C-alpha positions, 0 to 999 in steps of 0.5 A: 500500500502506498504511503500517500495518506500516512500521517495526513490529517483528513476531515470527513463530513458525513462520516456517520453515514455508510459511505463516509464510514467506509471512507474513514475506515480505509483512511484509518487503514492507510494510517491517516489521522481522521477527523469526522464531523458528527451532527447526530449520535445515531444508533446504530451508526456506520462508524460503529458498525465498521468498528472504527469509531474509536479510531477517529477523532469526532468533532460534534456539530453541523456542517452548516455551522461555519465556526465549527467547521473552520475550527476543526480545519484549523485546529487539526491542521487539516490537509484533505477534506471529503465532503459527504454530509448530506440528507441523502434520501429522495423520499425524505427530500420530497417530504421536507425540502427545506431541511434538505436544502439547508443540509445539502446546499447551505452545508456545502457552501459553508464547508467550501468557504471554511476550506477557502479561508483555511491555511492548511487545506490542500485538497477537497473532494465534494460528493455530488450524484448522478441525480444532479443530471435529472432527466436527459434525452441521452444515456448514459450520462456524460460529464458535459451534460447540463445539470437538469435536476428538478426535484428537491434532492436532485436540485440540492446535489446540482447546487452542491456540484455548481458551488464546488465548481464556482469555488474552484474557478473563482477562488482557485480552491483545489476542489473536484466533484464526484457524480456517483451512481447509487452506492451500496455495500456494508454498514448501510443503516438506511433500510429505505434503500433497496439493497439493504432493505431487501437483504433485511426483509429476506433475513427476516423471512419477509417478501422484499418490497419494491416501491415502484413497478419494478421497471426503473433502471439504475446504476449501482457502484460498490463502496470500495470502488467509490472510496477508491475514486475519492482517494484517487481524485484527492491524490491528483487534485492539482491536475483535476481542480474544478473537474467533475467525474462520473463513477458508475459500474457500467451495469445498469439494472432494473429494480426488479432484476436487482431484487431478484439477484439478491433473492437468488444469492440468499437462497430465498427464491420462494419469497417473491417481491411485493411490487407496491405500485403497478404503474410509474411513480410520479416524479421518478426518472425511468432510467439513470446510469453513467459513462465513466470513461473520463475517470478511466482516461484521466484518473486510471479509475475503473470499477473493480467489483461487478454487481453480483460479486458486490451484492454477495459481499454485501449480503455476507456482511449483513449476515455476519454483522446484523447482530452487532446492532442493539437498535433495530434498523427501521424501514422508511418509505422511499423511491428506488434510489 
């Protein structure tokens, strides 16, 4: 393993979420000094599920608080920042758009401003999403497409994306943007997401729920691949400042096919999915998937974990680790994302 991250001070927002926690875990493995911003002390949380909570420094506060973020960056002499904090559930964004905008938009410009005024920050990676593209006539999405997000979550990620580009081009901030497909893998506590929700239902002997007619198509990328993408961008920030990159698996799949794959992997083919809607969901885009050629050409990145292998790894993790949680994870209503 290379020594790039050894001894570096790294700040991760959204580290209690499963992607941030997987990133923090990898950084700890690479011997970085990891500082995590935590707003809520949720139970369970992904840092604890991955057993890295006691290996990182926790700063309590919200990404919307400039004083808190600036203090953390300066007191811990942070070199690298990974901004993953967000209200990440599509259904929650539709129910509560203002709180989503506060977290995702205000939180992003506060974080970027704190980085701009820091004397120590040398690299910033901001997590956007394929949802920022919105509905497009052409698929797969390429980075030169306009950001056409219309619904609350999609708009919030498009704004995050544009804010990062603005700070890069106006102030020279060393920041780049990731536009990721749907991320899945170990320690996701949001059972509204289709993969962990399906796994939990099958573990309980219940029919998995599909909250659509099963036809929407999405791209899914495994956590280790996206963590590698974040690290690779940060390591090459001087060459990619202000750039946005797509990161997807290149294996678009329908929701029905996805659930059937998990069902077969778990040997639960007798539990047929409960398709809750027999027609298209209003405000749901039929198909979203990414072209990741730019990341391959400029960063040398490509997904290493194909979908069935990643699903097996994820299933194996939940089977082995579900009992470590002392608080039941709950189902929440959500769209397909």
